[in-house]
C-alpha positions in Angstrom: 150.7 110.0 98.4 148.7 113.4 98.9 147.9 113.4 95.3 146.4 109.9 95.3 144.4 110.6 98.2 143.1 113.7 96.8 142.1 111.8 93.6 140.3 109.4 95.8 138.3 112.0 97.5 137.2 114.0 94.5 136.1 110.8 92.5 134.3 109.2 95.5 130.5 109.4 96.0 129.2 112.5 97.9 127.4 111.2 100.8 124.8 114.0 100.6 122.5 114.7 103.3 118.8 113.8 102.3 119.6 110.9 99.6 116.7 109.5 98.3 116.9 105.7 98.2 113.4 105.4 96.7 111.2 108.0 95.0 107.3 107.4 95.0 106.4 111.1 94.2 104.4 110.1 91.0 106.3 112.5 88.9 107.3 110.2 86.3 103.8 108.6 86.0 101.5 110.2 83.1 98.4 108.6 84.6 97.3 106.1 87.2 96.9 103.4 84.4 100.7 103.1 84.0 100.6 101.2 87.3 99.0 98.4 85.1 102.3 98.0 83.7 103.6 96.3 86.8 103.1 92.6 87.5 104.9 89.9 89.2 106.7 89.0 85.9 107.1 92.6 85.1 108.1 94.4 88.1 108.6 98.2 86.6 107.8 101.4 87.9 107.9 102.9 91.5 105.0 100.9 92.8 103.9 97.2 93.2 100.2 97.3 92.3 98.1 94.4 93.3 96.2 95.2 96.5 93.0 96.5 95.1 89.5 95.6 94.0 88.4 93.9 90.8 87.5 97.3 88.9 89.7 99.2 86.6 92.6 101.0 88.4 91.3 104.2 88.0 88.2 103.2 90.2 91.0 103.2 93.2 94.0 105.4 92.3 93.9 108.7 90.5 96.6 111.3 89.8 96.4 115.0 89.5 98.4 118.2 90.5 95.2 119.0 92.5 96.0 116.0 94.7 99.2 117.2 96.1 100.3 119.4 98.7 100.7 122.8 97.0 103.6 123.6 99.1 105.6 120.8 97.9 107.5 122.1 94.9 109.4 118.9 94.2 106.1 116.8 93.3 104.2 117.7 90.1 101.2 115.7 91.2 99.7 113.6 94.0 97.5 110.6 94.3 94.1 110.2 95.3 93.2 106.6 97.0 89.8 105.4 96.9 87.7 102.9 98.8 84.2 101.9 97.1 81.9 99.2 97.1 84.4 96.9 95.0 87.5 97.7 96.7 87.8 94.2 98.2 91.0 92.3 97.4 91.7 88.5 97.4 88.5 87.5 99.0 89.1 89.5 102.2 86.4 91.5 104.1 88.4 94.4 104.4 88.4 97.1 101.9 91.9 97.9 100.6 93.7 100.2 98.1 97.4 100.2 98.6 100.6 100.8 96.8 103.8 99.0 97.8 107.4 100.3 96.8 109.1 98.5 94.1 112.6 98.8 94.6 115.8 97.0 95.4 117.3 99.8 97.4 118.0 99.4 101.1 115.0 101.2 102.5 114.8 98.5 105.0 118.5 99.0 106.3 120.1 101.4 108.7 118.5 104.7 109.7 115.9 105.9 107.0 113.0 108.4 106.9 109.7 107.4 105.2 108.1 110.7 104.0 104.6 111.6 102.9 101.8 114.1 103.1 98.3 112.9 103.6 94.9 114.9 103.6 91.3 114.4 103.6 88.5 116.4 101.8 84.9 117.1 102.9 83.7 115.1 100.1 84.2 111.3 100.5 85.9 111.5 103.8 86.9 108.3 105.5 84.5 107.3 108.0 85.0 108.1 111.6 82.9 105.1 112.4 85.4 102.6 111.2 89.1 102.0 111.7 91.6 103.0 109.1 95.2 101.6 109.0 97.1 103.9 106.6 100.7 104.1 105.4 101.6 100.9 107.4 104.2 98.1 107.7 103.0 94.7 107.3 103.9 93.9 111.0 102.2 97.2 111.9 105.1 98.3 114.1 104.4 101.8 112.9 101.4 103.4 111.0 98.7 106.0 111.0 95.2 105.1 111.9 92.0 107.1 111.8 88.5 106.5 112.8 86.7 104.2 115.5 89.3 102.0 117.1 86.9 100.1 119.4 85.9 100.8 123.0 83.0 103.0 124.2 81.3 105.5 121.7 80.7 105.1 118.0 83.1 107.4 116.4 86.6 108.9 116.6 87.7 112.2 114.8 91.4 111.7 115.3 94.4 110.9 113.1 96.8 108.9 115.1 100.6 107.9 114.9 100.9 104.3 116.3 103.6 102.3 117.5 103.0 98.6 118.0 99.4 99.5 118.5 99.9 102.2 120.9 98.9 105.9 120.1 102.2 107.9 120.4 100.6 111.2 118.8 97.2 112.3 117.7 95.4 115.4 116.2 92.0 116.1 115.0 91.7 115.1 111.3 90.4 118.0 109.9 89.4 118.5 106.1 91.9 120.2 103.7 94.9 120.2 106.1 98.0 118.7 104.5 99.7 116.5 107.3 103.3 116.3 106.5 104.9 113.1 108.1 108.2 111.4 108.2 108.5 108.1 110.1 112.2 107.9 111.4 113.1 104.3 111.4 116.5 102.9 112.6 116.5 99.4 111.6 119.6 98.6 113.5 118.7 100.2 116.7 115.2 99.0 116.5 113.6 102.3 117.2 111.1 104.6 115.6 110.5 108.4 115.8 107.8 110.8 114.4 108.0 114.1 112.5 105.0 116.1 111.4 103.9 119.4 110.3 100.9 120.8 108.4 100.8 122.9 105.3 104.0 124.5 104.1 105.6 124.3 107.5 108.9 122.5 107.9 109.0 119.1 109.7 109.7 119.0 113.5 110.6 116.0 115.5 107.3 115.3 117.8 108.2 112.2 119.1 111.9 111.2 119.8 112.7 107.7 118.6 111.4 105.0 120.8 111.7 101.1 121.0 109.9 99.2 118.1 110.1 95.9 116.5 111.4 97.3 113.4 111.4 94.6 110.7 110.9 95.1 106.9 111.7 93.0 103.8 111.8 96.1 101.9 108.3 95.3 100.2 105.9 95.6 103.0 105.2 99.3 103.6 101.7 100.0 102.2 101.1 103.5 101.0 97.0 103.6 101.0 94.5 102.5 103.2 92.9 99.3 104.7 89.5 99.6 106.4 88.1 97.2 108.7 84.6 96.2 108.5 82.1 97.0 111.3 78.6 95.8 111.6 75.7 98.4 111.2 78.0 100.7 109.1 77.6 100.5 105.3 80.3 101.0 102.7 80.6 104.6 101.6 82.9 106.0 99.0 86.2 107.2 100.9 89.0 109.2 99.6 92.5 110.0 100.9 95.1 112.2 99.2 99.0 111.7 99.4 101.8 113.3 97.9 105.6 114.0 98.8 106.2 110.1 99.0 109.9 109.0 99.4 112.3 107.4 101.6 115.7 108.9 102.3 118.8 108.3 104.3 121.7 110.4 105.6 119.8 112.8 107.4 116.3 114.0 107.1 114.8 116.7 104.8 112.6 119.0 106.8 111.5 121.1 104.1 108.0 120.0 102.6 109.6 120.3 99.2 111.9 117.4 99.3 115.1 116.8 97.8 115.0 116.7 93.8 115.3 113.1 92.5 118.1 112.8 90.1 119.0 109.2 90.6 116.0 107.8 92.4 115.6 104.3 93.2 119.4 103.4 94.4 121.5 104.1 97.1 124.5 104.0 94.9 126.2 102.5 97.8 128.5 100.4 95.6 127.9 101.7 91.8 130.7 99.2 90.6 128.5 96.5 91.4 125.4 97.7 89.8 126.0 99.6 86.7 122.4 99.5 85.6 121.6 101.6 88.7 124.5 103.9 88.8 124.1 104.6 85.1 120.2 104.1 84.3 118.8 104.2 81.0 117.5 107.6 80.0 119.7 109.7 82.0 121.6 112.4 80.5 125.2 113.4 81.3 127.2 116.7 81.1 130.7 116.3 80.3 133.5 119.3 80.5 136.9 118.8 80.2 140.2 121.0 80.8 144.0 120.3 80.3 146.8 121.8 82.2 150.5 121.4 82.5 151.2 119.1 85.8 151.5 121.2 88.8 150.9 119.8 92.4 149.7 123.3 93.8 147.3 123.8 90.9 145.7 120.4 91.2 145.1 121.1 95.0 143.8 124.3 94.3 141.5 123.0 91.6 140.2 120.3 93.9 139.3 123.1 96.3 137.4 124.8 93.7 135.5 121.4 92.8 134.5 121.0 96.6 133.1 124.6 96.9 130.9 124.2 93.5 129.5 121.0 94.2 128.7 121.7 98.1 125.1 123.1 97.0 124.3 119.8 95.5 124.7 118.0 98.6 120.9 118.3 98.9 120.2 117.0 95.6 119.2 113.3 95.8 122.0 110.9 95.1 123.9 113.3 92.9 127.3 111.9 91.8 129.4 114.6 90.6 133.1 113.5 90.1 136.4 115.0 89.0 138.3 112.1 87.0 142.2 113.0 86.5 144.3 111.6 83.6 148.2 112.0 83.5 149.5 112.1 80.0 153.1 111.2 80.8 156.1 111.9 78.6 156.7 108.3 77.6 153.0 108.2 76.5 153.3 111.3 74.4 156.4 110.0 72.7 154.8 106.6 72.0 151.6 108.1 70.6 153.7 110.5 68.4 156.2 108.2 67.0 156.6 107.8 63.3 155.4 111.3 62.8 151.9 110.4 64.0 149.8 112.5 66.5 147.1 110.3 67.4 146.0 112.8 70.3 146.5 115.9 68.4 148.5 117.5 71.4 151.3 118.7 69.6 154.4 120.7 70.7 156.5 119.9 73.8 157.2 116.9 75.7 156.3 117.8 79.3 153.7 115.6 81.0 150.1 117.1 81.0 147.3 116.8 83.3 143.9 116.3 81.9 140.7 116.4 84.1 136.9 116.3 83.1 133.7 116.9 85.1 130.9 114.4 84.3 127.6 114.9 86.1 124.2 112.7 85.5 121.2 114.7 85.0 118.2 112.6 85.6 115.3 115.0 86.5 114.6 118.3 84.8 114.5 120.2 87.9 118.1 119.2 88.6 119.5 120.3 85.1 120.6 123.8 85.8 122.4 123.3 89.0 124.5 120.4 87.8 125.3 122.2 84.6 126.1 125.3 86.4 128.4 123.7 88.8 130.4 121.8 85.9 130.8 125.0 84.0 132.0 127.2 87.2 134.5 124.2 88.1 135.9 124.3 84.5 136.0 128.3 84.2 137.6 128.9 87.7 140.1 126.1 87.2 140.9 127.4 83.6 141.5 131.0 85.1 143.9 129.6 87.9 145.9 127.8 85.0 146.1 130.6 82.8 147.2 133.1 85.8 150.1 130.6 86.5 150.9 130.1 82.8 150.2 126.5 83.0 147.1 126.2 80.9 147.2 123.9 77.7 144.8 124.2 74.8 144.3 120.3 74.5 140.7 119.0 75.1 140.3 116.0 73.8 141.5 113.5 71.0 141.8 115.1 67.6 143.0 113.8 64.2 141.9 110.2 65.3 142.6 109.0 61.9 146.1 109.8 61.7 147.0 106.9 63.9 145.5 104.4 61.6 148.1 105.0 58.7 147.5 106.3 55.2 146.1 103.3 53.5 143.4 102.5 56.3 142.6 106.2 56.6 141.7 106.3 52.8 139.6 103.3 53.1 137.7 104.6 56.0 137.1 107.9 54.4 135.4 106.1 51.5 133.2 103.8 53.8 132.0 107.2 55.4 131.1 108.6 52.0 129.1 105.4 51.1 127.0 105.3 54.4 126.7 109.0 54.8 126.4 110.6 51.1 124.5 113.6 52.1 127.2 114.6 54.9 124.7 114.6 57.5 127.6 114.7 60.2 128.3 118.1 58.8 125.4 119.6 61.0 126.3 117.9 64.0 128.2 119.4 66.7 131.9 118.3 67.4 131.9 115.4 70.0 134.9 114.0 71.7 137.1 113.6 68.9 137.0 115.0 65.2 136.8 111.5 64.1 133.4 112.4 61.9 134.9 115.6 60.7 138.2 113.8 59.4 136.1 111.3 57.6 133.9 113.8 55.9 136.5 116.3 54.8 139.3 113.6 54.2 141.6 115.9 56.3 145.0 114.3 57.7 
């Protein structure tokens, strides 16, 4: 019973702090024109892109490493959002350039943090004489605003955080200053809080969660800007800069360099129900294996090794290291080796064996070394424990796969291999899970 519980624990998802539910950091976009691939009939990429003027995309959106907070090491580039004289959408009298998350992840459920950094420049600044709604939800339960909001005077230099139309925080919106923001939204408790810092400083909670009409359908948060018209003030070209855009759950990442994104766009709440999310096309997997003789104490100690090595990965977004265990029982070995065959290539002895492997998904290049190192260390340390206790076994994977087919079928398969691989390309390939290809090429038994 204890062993079963330990297996379940080791194989389960690590509910890491700072799990990225949706990643909008522009790292996977080569240029702004990649946004044009999105449509209602082809909903691809990290963003819905339809709220903009009639000009080409690059009139309103541009990407560059120069457009990101330089302190954000997890973002390769940022975005410049532009309003010009053509930035009118759908016949409205408001200028709008807005991106909306394209995701089925639960970014509108439970407690989540909406992260982004924002900056304005001295060049093409947003007018202080007009109201700008920034990074807002459709219902405007929370948002940033800048510029003139009405009342006396003609302009307003402040950047404000608003809840339900009420200013809860403000600061002067100075040029070349990166403001790092996180909306702390609890959709269950109907509260929203505000985290903020500037430059490379860690986020701090500025406003504790307060009551709000938190509602979202998961596709109504607008990254960008909506500018209200105002008589007597003509349109000017205006730019806002954003970077470090993502939504996370679990707990807040306070570093400006947010969590790495290995499995973005999925909460992985139930990977058995959505294989396309838990094992998306294009991801790489590391796989390492070890076999020992069956010993309860050794299994428990190897479990401790696993937990120790994957602990640093808890801040890596949605990483799913696991430690699957397989028991090769005595009866299984006897069945596989009957009639002189040896399908698994284990050989020698009849004691039950314990086989484990350490698979790990690798999506973003920035995650590679951490995941690969953890896998190497788990196997290295576990093997050392097994050898020290004289419980190590050399079996790693299935070998001599053709032996189980019988002599006649084996000969036929070897001839098929020669026909389709006359130049023996597979000889240059690395040995994989079994020596199947090698047996075919060399005709070994």
